C-alpha positions as CSV (number, residue, x, y, z in Angstrom):
1,X,1.0,-55.7,142.7
2,X,-0.1,-58.6,144.9
3,X,1.6,-57.3,148.4
4,X,-0.1,-54.4,147.6
5,X,-3.9,-56.2,147.2
6,X,-3.2,-58.3,150.6
7,X,-2.4,-55.3,152.2
8,X,-5.5,-53.0,151.0
9,X,-7.5,-56.0,152.2
10,X,-6.2,-56.4,155.2
11,X,-6.7,-52.6,155.6
12,X,-10.2,-52.8,154.8
13,X,-11.0,-55.9,157.2
14,X,-9.5,-53.9,160.0
15,X,-11.7,-50.7,159.3
16,X,-14.8,-52.9,159.4
17,X,-14.0,-54.5,162.4
18,X,-13.3,-51.1,164.1
19,X,-16.2,-49.3,162.7
20,X,-18.5,-52.5,163.9
21,X,-16.5,-52.2,167.6
22,X,-17.7,-48.4,167.2
23,X,-21.4,-49.4,166.6
24,X,-21.4,-51.9,169.8
25,X,-20.3,-49.2,172.4
26,X,-22.4,-46.0,170.5
27,X,-25.7,-48.2,169.6
28,X,-28.1,-49.3,172.2
29,X,-29.9,-52.3,171.6
30,X,-33.1,-52.4,170.2
31,X,-35.7,-54.4,172.2
32,X,-37.5,-56.1,169.3
33,X,-35.1,-56.4,166.5
34,X,-34.4,-60.0,165.7
35,X,-31.6,-60.9,162.6
36,X,-32.0,-64.3,160.6
37,X,-29.0,-66.1,158.0
38,X,-28.7,-69.5,156.6
39,X,-25.4,-70.6,155.2
40,X,-23.7,-67.6,155.9
41,X,-25.9,-65.6,153.5
42,X,-25.9,-67.6,150.6
43,X,-29.1,-69.0,150.8
44,X,-33.0,-68.8,152.6
45,X,-33.0,-72.6,153.6
46,X,-32.6,-74.7,156.8
47,X,-33.6,-74.2,160.6
48,X,-33.9,-70.3,160.3
49,X,-36.3,-70.4,157.6
50,X,-38.5,-72.5,159.0
51,X,-38.3,-70.6,162.4
52,X,-38.7,-67.1,160.8
53,X,-41.7,-68.8,158.6
54,X,-43.3,-69.7,161.9
55,X,-43.3,-66.2,163.0
56,X,-44.8,-65.2,160.1
57,X,-47.6,-67.5,160.3
58,X,-48.2,-66.0,163.8
59,X,-48.0,-62.6,162.1
60,X,-45.3,-61.7,164.3
61,X,-43.4,-59.9,161.7
62,X,-45.6,-56.9,162.2
63,X,-44.7,-57.0,165.7
64,X,-41.1,-57.1,165.6
65,X,-38.3,-55.2,163.1
66,X,-37.3,-58.9,161.4
67,X,-34.0,-58.7,159.6
68,X,-32.6,-61.5,157.1
69,X,-28.6,-61.3,155.3
70,X,-27.9,-62.1,152.1
71,X,-25.0,-62.6,149.5
72,X,-27.6,-61.6,147.3
73,X,-29.7,-58.5,148.5
74,X,-32.8,-58.8,145.9
75,X,-33.5,-62.2,147.5
76,X,-37.5,-62.6,147.8
77,X,-38.7,-63.8,151.1
78,X,-42.0,-63.9,152.5
79,X,-43.5,-61.9,155.5
80,X,-42.4,-58.3,156.1
81,X,-38.6,-58.6,157.2
82,X,-35.8,-56.4,155.5
83,X,-33.3,-58.2,153.5
84,X,-30.0,-56.6,153.4
85,X,-26.7,-57.7,152.1
86,X,-24.4,-60.1,153.8
87,X,-21.2,-58.5,155.2
88,X,-22.1,-54.5,154.3
89,X,-22.4,-51.8,156.7
90,X,-26.2,-52.4,157.3
91,X,-25.3,-56.0,158.4
92,X,-23.0,-54.4,161.1
93,X,-25.2,-52.0,161.8
94,X,-28.1,-54.8,162.5
95,X,-25.6,-56.9,164.9
96,X,-25.0,-54.2,167.0
97,X,-28.6,-53.2,167.8
98,X,-30.4,-56.7,167.7
99,X,-31.6,-58.2,170.2
100,X,-31.8,-61.8,169.1
101,X,-29.7,-63.5,166.4
102,X,-30.9,-66.7,164.5
103,X,-27.7,-68.4,162.6
104,X,-27.0,-71.9,161.6
105,X,-23.6,-71.8,161.2
106,X,-20.5,-70.1,162.6
107,X,-20.5,-66.5,162.4
108,X,-17.3,-63.9,162.0
109,X,-15.0,-63.9,165.0
110,X,-14.9,-60.2,165.1
111,X,-18.7,-60.0,166.5
112,X,-19.4,-58.8,170.0
113,X,-22.1,-60.0,171.2
114,X,-23.6,-58.4,174.4
115,X,-25.0,-59.9,177.4
116,X,-28.3,-58.8,176.8
117,X,-28.2,-60.4,173.2
118,X,-30.0,-64.2,172.9
119,X,-28.0,-66.0,170.1
120,X,-30.0,-69.1,168.8
121,X,-27.8,-71.1,166.7
122,X,-29.5,-74.1,165.1
123,X,-26.8,-76.0,163.8
124,X,-27.2,-77.5,160.2
125,X,-27.5,-81.4,161.0
126,X,-27.2,-84.3,162.8
127,X,-23.5,-85.3,162.8
128,X,-21.9,-88.6,161.1
129,X,-18.6,-87.0,160.7
130,X,-16.5,-85.6,163.5
131,X,-17.0,-82.1,164.3
132,X,-15.0,-79.0,165.7
133,X,-13.1,-80.2,168.9
134,X,-13.4,-83.9,168.0
135,X,-11.6,-84.0,164.7
136,X,-7.8,-85.2,164.6
137,X,-6.5,-83.2,162.0
138,X,-8.0,-80.1,160.0
139,X,-7.6,-80.5,156.3
140,X,-10.4,-77.6,155.2
141,X,-9.5,-74.2,153.6
142,X,-9.5,-72.5,156.5
143,X,-5.8,-71.0,156.1
144,X,-5.5,-72.5,160.2
145,X,-3.7,-75.2,161.8
146,X,-5.9,-77.7,163.4
147,X,-5.1,-76.1,167.0
148,X,-5.9,-72.8,165.9
149,X,-9.1,-73.9,164.4
150,X,-10.4,-75.9,167.2
151,X,-9.4,-72.6,169.4
152,X,-11.9,-70.1,166.9
153,X,-14.3,-73.1,166.6
154,X,-14.6,-73.3,170.9
155,X,-14.7,-69.2,171.2
156,X,-17.4,-69.0,168.8
157,X,-19.5,-71.5,170.7
158,X,-19.2,-69.7,173.6
159,X,-21.0,-66.8,172.2
160,X,-24.3,-69.3,171.6
161,X,-27.3,-69.2,174.5
162,X,-28.9,-71.8,172.8
163,X,-28.2,-74.9,170.4
164,X,-30.7,-76.6,169.0
165,X,-30.3,-80.6,168.6
166,X,-32.6,-83.2,165.9
167,X,-32.0,-85.6,168.8
168,X,-30.6,-86.8,172.0
169,X,-27.4,-88.6,170.3
170,X,-26.6,-85.1,168.9
171,X,-26.8,-83.7,171.9
172,X,-24.6,-85.6,173.8
173,X,-22.3,-85.0,170.8
174,X,-22.6,-81.1,170.6
175,X,-21.9,-81.1,174.4
176,X,-18.6,-82.7,174.0
177,X,-17.7,-81.6,170.1
178,X,-18.7,-77.7,170.6
179,X,-17.7,-77.7,173.9
180,X,-21.4,-76.2,174.7
181,X,-22.9,-76.2,178.3
182,X,-25.3,-73.3,177.9
183,X,-29.1,-74.2,176.9
184,X,-29.5,-76.9,174.7
185,X,-33.3,-77.2,172.7
186,X,-33.7,-80.8,172.0
187,X,-36.9,-80.6,170.1
188,X,-36.6,-82.0,166.6
189,X,-35.2,-79.7,163.6
190,X,-37.2,-76.7,163.0
191,X,-36.9,-77.2,159.1
192,X,-38.0,-80.8,159.0
193,X,-41.4,-79.5,160.1
194,X,-42.0,-79.8,156.4
195,X,-42.0,-83.2,155.9
196,X,-45.0,-83.5,157.7
197,X,-47.2,-80.7,156.6
198,X,-46.4,-81.2,152.9
199,X,-45.8,-84.8,152.6
200,X,-49.2,-84.9,150.6
201,X,-50.0,-85.5,146.8
202,X,-50.9,-82.5,146.2
203,X,-47.9,-80.3,147.5
204,X,-45.7,-82.7,145.9
205,X,-47.2,-82.1,142.7
206,X,-47.0,-78.9,143.1
207,X,-43.6,-78.6,143.4
208,X,-42.6,-80.9,140.6
209,X,-44.2,-78.6,138.4
210,X,-42.8,-75.3,140.0
211,X,-39.2,-77.4,139.3
212,X,-40.1,-78.6,135.9
213,X,-39.7,-81.9,136.7
214,X,-42.1,-84.8,134.3
215,X,-44.9,-86.4,136.8
216,X,-44.5,-89.6,134.8
217,X,-41.4,-90.6,136.0
218,X,-39.9,-91.4,139.5
219,X,-37.4,-88.9,141.0
220,X,-33.7,-89.4,142.4
221,X,-32.3,-86.7,144.3
222,X,-28.5,-86.8,144.3
223,X,-27.0,-84.7,147.4
224,X,-23.4,-85.7,148.5
225,X,-21.6,-83.7,150.8
226,X,-18.5,-81.7,150.6
227,X,-14.6,-82.9,151.1
228,X,-12.5,-81.2,152.9
229,X,-9.3,-81.3,150.9
230,X,-10.7,-80.7,147.6
231,X,-10.8,-76.6,147.4
232,X,-10.1,-73.5,145.5
233,X,-10.1,-71.3,148.6
234,X,-11.2,-70.7,152.3
235,X,-15.2,-71.5,151.8
236,X,-15.0,-72.6,148.1
237,X,-15.3,-76.7,147.6
238,X,-14.9,-78.9,144.6
239,X,-17.8,-80.8,142.9
240,X,-15.8,-84.3,142.2
241,X,-17.9,-87.1,142.8
242,X,-16.4,-89.8,140.9
243,X,-19.7,-91.5,139.5
244,X,-19.9,-91.6,135.7
245,X,-23.3,-90.3,134.9
246,X,-23.3,-91.6,131.4
247,X,-23.4,-94.9,133.0
248,X,-25.9,-93.8,135.4
249,X,-28.2,-92.2,132.9
250,X,-28.5,-94.6,130.1
251,X,-29.2,-97.1,132.6
252,X,-31.8,-95.4,134.4
253,X,-33.7,-93.2,132.3
254,X,-36.5,-95.0,130.8
255,X,-37.3,-94.9,134.5
256,X,-35.9,-92.1,136.7
257,X,-35.4,-88.3,136.4
258,X,-32.7,-87.2,138.5
259,X,-31.8,-84.2,140.7
260,X,-28.1,-82.8,141.7
261,X,-28.4,-80.8,144.9
262,X,-24.8,-79.4,145.7
263,X,-23.8,-78.5,149.4
264,X,-23.7,-74.9,149.8
265,X,-20.1,-74.7,150.2
266,X,-19.6,-76.3,146.2
267,X,-18.5,-73.4,144.1
268,X,-18.2,-75.5,140.9
269,X,-20.6,-74.3,138.0
270,X,-21.2,-77.9,135.9
271,X,-22.2,-78.0,132.2
272,X,-24.8,-80.3,132.5
273,X,-26.3,-80.5,128.9
274,X,-25.2,-83.3,127.9
275,X,-28.0,-85.3,130.2
276,X,-30.8,-83.0,129.4
277,X,-34.1,-84.5,130.3
278,X,-32.4,-86.5,133.2
279,X,-30.4,-84.8,135.3
280,X,-32.2,-81.4,136.8
281,X,-29.7,-78.9,138.2
282,X,-31.0,-77.2,141.2
283,X,-29.8,-73.9,142.3
284,X,-27.9,-74.3,145.5
285,X,-29.8,-71.8,147.2
286,X,-33.2,-74.0,146.6
287,X,-34.4,-75.4,150.2
288,X,-33.3,-79.0,150.1
289,X,-36.4,-79.8,152.2
290,X,-39.0,-79.2,149.2
291,X,-36.1,-81.9,147.3
292,X,-36.8,-84.5,149.6
293,X,-40.6,-84.5,149.2
294,X,-40.4,-84.7,145.1
295,X,-38.4,-87.5,145.3
296,X,-38.8,-91.3,145.6
297,X,-35.4,-92.1,146.6
298,X,-32.1,-90.6,147.7
299,X,-28.3,-91.0,147.1
300,X,-26.1,-89.7,149.3
301,X,-22.8,-90.1,150.7
302,X,-21.5,-88.9,154.9
303,X,-23.9,-85.9,154.7
304,X,-26.3,-85.6,157.2
305,X,-29.4,-85.5,154.7
306,X,-29.6,-89.0,155.5
307,X,-31.2,-88.0,159.3
308,X,-33.5,-85.8,157.6
309,X,-34.6,-87.9,154.7
310,X,-35.4,-90.8,156.7
311,X,-38.5,-89.0,158.1
312,X,-39.9,-89.8,154.9
313,X,-39.4,-93.7,155.1
314,X,-38.3,-93.6,151.3
315,X,-35.2,-95.8,149.8
316,X,-31.8,-94.5,150.8
317,X,-28.4,-95.5,149.0
318,X,-25.0,-94.5,150.3
319,X,-22.6,-93.9,147.2
320,X,-19.5,-93.9,149.2
321,X,-16.6,-94.3,146.5
322,X,-14.4,-92.5,149.2
323,X,-15.1,-94.8,152.5
324,X,-11.8,-95.6,153.4
325,X,-10.4,-92.3,153.1
326,X,-13.1,-90.4,154.5
327,X,-13.2,-92.4,157.4
328,X,-9.8,-92.9,158.3
329,X,-8.1,-89.7,156.6
330,X,-10.5,-86.9,156.4
331,X,-12.9,-87.1,158.8
332,X,-13.6,-90.4,160.5
333,X,-17.2,-91.4,161.7
334,X,-19.1,-91.0,165.2
335,X,-20.9,-94.5,164.5
336,X,-20.1,-97.4,162.2
337,X,-21.2,-96.5,158.8
338,X,-21.2,-99.8,157.1
339,X,-22.9,-101.5,159.8
340,X,-26.1,-98.8,160.9
341,X,-26.6,-96.8,157.6
342,X,-30.6,-98.0,156.4
343,X,-29.5,-98.6,152.6
344,X,-27.3,-100.4,150.4
345,X,-23.3,-98.8,149.9
346,X,-21.5,-99.1,146.8
347,X,-18.4,-98.2,145.6
348,X,-18.8,-97.9,142.0
349,X,-21.3,-96.4,139.6
350,X,-22.1,-99.9,138.2
351,X,-23.0,-100.9,141.5
352,X,-24.9,-98.2,142.7
353,X,-27.3,-98.6,139.5
354,X,-27.6,-102.1,140.5
355,X,-28.8,-101.5,143.9
356,X,-31.3,-99.2,142.3
357,X,-32.8,-101.3,140.0
358,X,-32.6,-104.3,142.5
359,X,-33.7,-102.6,145.8
360,X,-36.0,-104.4,148.2
361,X,-37.2,-102.0,151.0
362,X,-37.8,-105.4,152.8
363,X,-33.9,-106.2,153.2
364,X,-33.2,-102.9,154.9
365,X,-37.0,-102.6,156.9
366,X,-35.1,-103.5,160.6
367,X,-32.2,-101.3,159.9
368,X,-34.6,-98.7,158.9
369,X,-36.8,-98.6,161.5
370,X,-33.5,-98.5,164.1
371,X,-32.3,-95.5,162.7
372,X,-35.6,-93.6,163.0
373,X,-35.9,-94.5,166.2
374,X,-32.4,-93.1,167.1
375,X,-32.6,-90.0,164.9
376,X,-36.0,-89.3,164.2
377,X,-37.7,-89.7,168.0
378,X,-38.2,-86.0,168.4
379,X,-39.2,-84.5,164.8
380,X,-43.0,-84.1,165.5
381,X,-43.7,-81.3,163.0
382,X,-44.1,-78.6,165.6
383,X,-40.6,-77.7,166.1
384,X,-40.5,-74.4,164.6
385,X,-43.0,-73.4,167.2
386,X,-41.2,-74.7,170.0
387,X,-38.3,-71.7,168.9
388,X,-40.5,-69.3,168.8
389,X,-41.8,-69.2,171.8
390,X,-37.8,-69.2,173.5
391,X,-38.2,-66.1,171.4
392,X,-41.0,-64.1,172.4
393,X,-40.2,-65.4,175.9
394,X,-37.2,-63.3,175.6
395,X,-39.0,-60.3,173.7
396,X,-41.3,-59.5,175.9
């Protein structure tokens, strides 16, 4: 039975690819059609969202045919964009006719990009952990060995025409790790524009009320990354942070509440009922930028959230319980994590609690300033409109 199912899946996949190839041959490009997607259709967030919403602000959603792809075809978004289900026939159709593609991660290998199409790859973070061609060994649930993974990544990156970079540090890494030598758009990240426009009391209070957060307590945002070797299958990773949440709650609940934000690749459904009133489980499709705004401090590990959150100049804590394994076995780092991150690093829950309760900003002010100078020197609240200008110039 299993072999039959595998055969059917293989046949369906081959049929989909064939249909798409036929569409690319038969259908002409639509000069004013733009397609958007974030995290392979899993949510409405990040750089593509910010770019699109700037287009809506300018009224460009009335001038162009804009299409968003989501796993949930009932997703509600602002503006006049069409919403289509990711991976279905209309996805294939619009990918075949769109003049502009805007995505924040790699798309399927079978896609054919005509030379007249402009592909803006926004990417999804400043790198701490090794990427793509810089990785020594791949342990992810890709079903590929290291060399095959790297070849596929290289081939995919060659289809990009523009690649966004948050800072000059990222530009140098992206050039090498992606072997990307076309146009680098080094303007900061569009997704961070809201951290300039929305960092005000009335906006933060409104967001807290929408999320059901208490207004009389401080808010912790816990946003760890995923682990390459902890997975169920390709694209489905586990949430296993080794944090003693009961201890965490008992020591902090009088002053704090905590939002847990999973990485979009995490597929676990956690029962937080025993932590009611302290832990707020945020839907993974929710835009993390709003969570940055409502939080008073961030706990992360090796996630690129640290580079975005540092724009707010708020305390950051690094719960790195598997530091040696992650550094030496899973990924490796581009810089000295222990020396450079602008906040306390803890390996155990009790140490993290102590770091939070006895945090002194003066102890990290110099490192924080250096961190911001290196990674935030381009973010100015206007990255979205700079990218939109590139799109407008191409569609003329």
